[in-house]
VMD Tcl script that builds the backbone (N, CA, C; Angstrom):
set m [mol new atoms 186]
animate dup $m
set s [atomselect $m all]
$s set {name element resname resid chain x y z} {
  {N N MET 1 A 34.618 133.120 191.951}
  {CA C MET 1 A 35.584 132.235 190.935}
  {C C MET 1 A 36.788 132.182 192.415}
  {N N GLN 2 A 37.907 132.466 193.173}
  {CA C GLN 2 A 38.213 132.368 194.233}
  {C C GLN 2 A 37.753 131.534 194.955}
  {N N ARG 3 A 36.624 131.904 195.359}
  {CA C ARG 3 A 35.695 130.994 196.551}
  {C C ARG 3 A 35.319 129.690 195.552}
  {N N GLU 4 A 34.944 130.042 194.916}
  {CA C GLU 4 A 35.348 128.080 194.434}
  {C C GLU 4 A 36.136 127.528 194.029}
  {N N ALA 5 A 37.785 127.978 193.704}
  {CA C ALA 5 A 39.072 127.235 193.826}
  {C C ALA 5 A 39.048 127.278 195.573}
  {N N LYS 6 A 38.939 127.789 196.110}
  {CA C LYS 6 A 39.074 128.177 197.741}
  {C C LYS 6 A 38.746 126.886 198.139}
  {N N LYS 7 A 37.476 126.469 197.428}
  {CA C LYS 7 A 36.492 125.509 198.002}
  {C C LYS 7 A 36.707 124.402 197.386}
  {N N GLN 8 A 37.295 124.089 196.538}
  {CA C GLN 8 A 37.857 123.103 195.746}
  {C C GLN 8 A 39.192 122.426 196.426}
  {N N MET 9 A 39.604 122.926 196.423}
  {CA C MET 9 A 41.223 123.050 197.032}
  {C C MET 9 A 41.830 122.240 198.899}
  {N N GLN 10 A 40.615 123.247 199.594}
  {CA C GLN 10 A 40.160 122.355 200.524}
  {C C GLN 10 A 39.373 120.968 200.537}
  {N N GLU 11 A 38.446 120.458 199.683}
  {CA C GLU 11 A 37.483 118.938 199.599}
  {C C GLU 11 A 38.608 118.514 198.700}
  {N N THR 12 A 40.016 118.527 198.417}
  {CA C THR 12 A 41.152 117.503 197.646}
  {C C THR 12 A 41.172 116.076 198.593}
  {N N GLY 13 A 41.278 116.219 199.863}
  {CA C GLY 13 A 41.934 114.987 200.709}
  {C C GLY 13 A 40.334 114.101 200.746}
  {N N ILE 14 A 38.959 114.317 200.193}
  {CA C ILE 14 A 38.208 113.686 200.641}
  {C C ILE 14 A 37.786 112.740 199.080}
  {N N GLY 15 A 37.459 111.490 199.320}
  {CA C GLY 15 A 37.476 110.605 198.298}
  {C C GLY 15 A 38.112 110.431 197.368}
  {N N THR 16 A 38.039 109.466 196.230}
  {CA C THR 16 A 39.041 108.558 195.355}
  {C C THR 16 A 38.617 109.915 194.133}
  {N N LYS 17 A 40.133 109.933 193.359}
  {CA C LYS 17 A 39.933 110.436 192.199}
  {C C LYS 17 A 38.815 110.981 191.115}
  {N N SER 18 A 38.647 109.723 191.152}
  {CA C SER 18 A 37.132 109.835 190.266}
  {C C SER 18 A 35.782 110.189 191.034}
  {N N GLN 19 A 35.368 110.274 192.274}
  {CA C GLN 19 A 34.634 111.048 193.298}
  {C C GLN 19 A 34.487 112.379 193.052}
  {N N GLN 20 A 36.301 113.030 193.424}
  {CA C GLN 20 A 36.077 114.080 193.235}
  {C C GLN 20 A 35.439 114.584 191.818}
  {N N ALA 21 A 35.633 113.914 191.164}
  {CA C ALA 21 A 36.019 114.354 189.623}
  {C C ALA 21 A 34.054 114.725 189.254}
  {N N LEU 22 A 33.239 113.229 190.142}
  {CA C LEU 22 A 31.826 113.863 189.715}
  {C C LEU 22 A 31.300 114.217 190.274}
  {N N LYS 23 A 31.989 114.719 191.567}
  {CA C LYS 23 A 31.819 115.673 192.504}
  {C C LYS 23 A 31.467 117.153 191.628}
  {N N LEU 24 A 32.365 117.188 191.175}
  {CA C LEU 24 A 33.301 119.020 190.199}
  {C C LEU 24 A 32.481 118.862 189.279}
  {N N GLN 25 A 31.826 117.545 188.651}
  {CA C GLN 25 A 31.124 118.096 187.772}
  {C C GLN 25 A 29.763 118.045 188.183}
  {N N GLN 26 A 29.438 118.187 188.815}
  {CA C GLN 26 A 27.602 117.941 189.799}
  {C C GLN 26 A 27.879 119.406 189.899}
  {N N GLU 27 A 28.643 120.390 190.502}
  {CA C GLU 27 A 29.072 121.127 190.642}
  {C C GLU 27 A 28.872 122.259 189.716}
  {N N GLN 28 A 29.799 122.301 188.712}
  {CA C GLN 28 A 30.064 122.748 187.274}
  {C C GLN 28 A 27.815 123.049 186.476}
  {N N ASN 29 A 28.296 121.659 186.529}
  {CA C ASN 29 A 26.515 121.471 186.224}
  {C C ASN 29 A 25.387 122.254 187.242}
  {N N LYS 30 A 25.335 122.416 187.785}
  {CA C LYS 30 A 24.554 123.068 189.373}
  {C C LYS 30 A 24.468 124.705 189.111}
  {N N GLN 31 A 25.735 125.453 188.630}
  {CA C GLN 31 A 26.317 126.447 188.284}
  {C C GLN 31 A 25.714 126.843 186.881}
  {N N GLU 32 A 25.583 126.168 185.736}
  {CA C GLU 32 A 25.539 126.201 184.664}
  {C C GLU 32 A 23.747 126.299 184.702}
  {N N ARG 33 A 22.601 125.304 185.166}
  {CA C ARG 33 A 21.746 124.980 185.408}
  {C C ARG 33 A 21.027 126.664 186.184}
  {N N LYS 34 A 21.788 126.994 187.192}
  {CA C LYS 34 A 21.836 128.508 187.856}
  {C C LYS 34 A 21.496 129.498 186.845}
  {N N VAL 35 A 22.545 129.373 186.030}
  {CA C VAL 35 A 22.758 130.257 184.645}
  {C C VAL 35 A 21.361 130.608 184.210}
  {N N ARG 36 A 21.176 129.203 183.583}
  {CA C ARG 36 A 20.165 128.941 182.154}
  {C C ARG 36 A 18.764 129.255 182.857}
  {N N SER 37 A 18.765 129.024 184.414}
  {CA C SER 37 A 17.410 129.457 185.069}
  {C C SER 37 A 17.307 130.788 185.144}
  {N N ARG 38 A 18.219 131.443 185.705}
  {CA C ARG 38 A 18.017 132.719 185.782}
  {C C ARG 38 A 17.920 133.635 184.355}
  {N N GLU 39 A 18.445 132.839 183.010}
  {CA C GLU 39 A 18.540 133.863 181.898}
  {C C GLU 39 A 16.939 133.172 181.154}
  {N N LYS 40 A 16.449 132.394 181.988}
  {CA C LYS 40 A 14.956 131.847 180.898}
  {C C LYS 40 A 13.659 132.656 181.833}
  {N N LYS 41 A 14.172 132.761 183.365}
  {CA C LYS 41 A 12.995 133.618 184.125}
  {C C LYS 41 A 13.631 135.311 183.750}
  {N N GLU 42 A 14.550 135.724 183.665}
  {CA C GLU 42 A 14.509 137.616 182.871}
  {C C GLU 42 A 14.107 137.004 181.272}
  {N N ALA 43 A 13.800 136.674 180.445}
  {CA C ALA 43 A 13.467 136.546 179.218}
  {C C ALA 43 A 11.799 136.396 180.049}
  {N N ASP 44 A 11.555 135.436 180.411}
  {CA C ASP 44 A 9.959 135.095 180.676}
  {C C ASP 44 A 8.975 136.743 180.533}
  {N N GLU 45 A 9.845 137.312 181.667}
  {CA C GLU 45 A 9.365 138.413 182.424}
  {C C GLU 45 A 9.784 139.506 181.877}
  {N N LEU 46 A 10.967 139.740 180.675}
  {CA C LEU 46 A 10.799 140.450 179.270}
  {C C LEU 46 A 9.034 140.494 178.429}
  {N N ARG 47 A 9.420 139.121 178.240}
  {CA C ARG 47 A 7.932 138.704 177.054}
  {C C ARG 47 A 6.479 139.459 178.100}
  {N N MET 48 A 6.522 138.956 179.542}
  {CA C MET 48 A 5.323 139.360 179.922}
  {C C MET 48 A 5.157 140.867 180.008}
  {N N PHE 49 A 5.993 141.338 180.279}
  {CA C PHE 49 A 5.672 142.928 180.209}
  {C C PHE 49 A 5.384 143.485 178.893}
  {N N GLU 50 A 6.290 143.206 177.952}
  {CA C GLU 50 A 6.203 143.248 176.970}
  {C C GLU 50 A 4.542 142.893 175.804}
  {N N LEU 51 A 3.925 142.114 176.794}
  {CA C LEU 51 A 2.789 141.786 175.917}
  {C C LEU 51 A 1.908 142.677 177.067}
  {N N LYS 52 A 2.247 143.024 178.029}
  {CA C LYS 52 A 1.105 143.729 179.074}
  {C C LYS 52 A 1.027 145.467 178.415}
  {N N GLN 53 A 2.696 145.424 177.787}
  {CA C GLN 53 A 2.324 146.628 177.261}
  {C C GLN 53 A 1.562 147.114 175.472}
  {N N GLN 54 A 1.647 146.239 175.196}
  {CA C GLN 54 A 1.108 145.873 173.894}
  {C C GLN 54 A -0.240 145.832 173.809}
  {N N ASN 55 A -0.973 144.945 175.038}
  {CA C ASN 55 A -2.346 145.128 175.557}
  {C C ASN 55 A -3.230 146.337 176.559}
  {N N CYS 56 A -2.190 146.759 176.807}
  {CA C CYS 56 A -2.297 148.300 177.512}
  {C C CYS 56 A -3.401 148.840 176.489}
  {N N GLY 57 A -2.480 149.351 175.531}
  {CA C GLY 57 A -3.132 150.453 174.610}
  {C C GLY 57 A -4.276 150.442 173.711}
  {N N TYR 58 A -4.800 148.723 173.779}
  {CA C TYR 58 A -6.192 148.273 173.276}
  {C C TYR 58 A -7.452 147.846 174.309}
  {N N ARG 59 A -7.088 148.458 175.232}
  {CA C ARG 59 A -8.221 148.511 176.874}
  {C C ARG 59 A -8.942 149.587 176.637}
  {N N TRP 60 A -7.821 151.325 176.165}
  {CA C TRP 60 A -8.210 152.573 176.412}
  {C C TRP 60 A -9.108 152.737 174.665}
  {N N VAL 61 A -9.016 152.153 173.588}
  {CA C VAL 61 A -9.625 151.991 172.841}
  {C C VAL 61 A -10.764 152.053 172.946}
  {N N LEU 62 A -11.270 150.321 173.512}
  {CA C LEU 62 A -12.604 149.897 174.072}
  {C C LEU 62 A -14.026 150.633 174.724}
}
mol reanalyze $m
mol bondsrecalc $m
mol representation Tube
mol addrep $m
């Protein structure tokens, strides 16, 4: 968080206020996408692990 705040403070002189607002919004969206993507990946990996665990027992029965 401190790094982001410092980065934003350094970029204040570039562009108009509306350009700065758009840039900030884009960065926030990027961070949100990154978090959602990571959560989805972890959920998918867990689901695949559980499926493999379920299927593992059936192979030995046959």
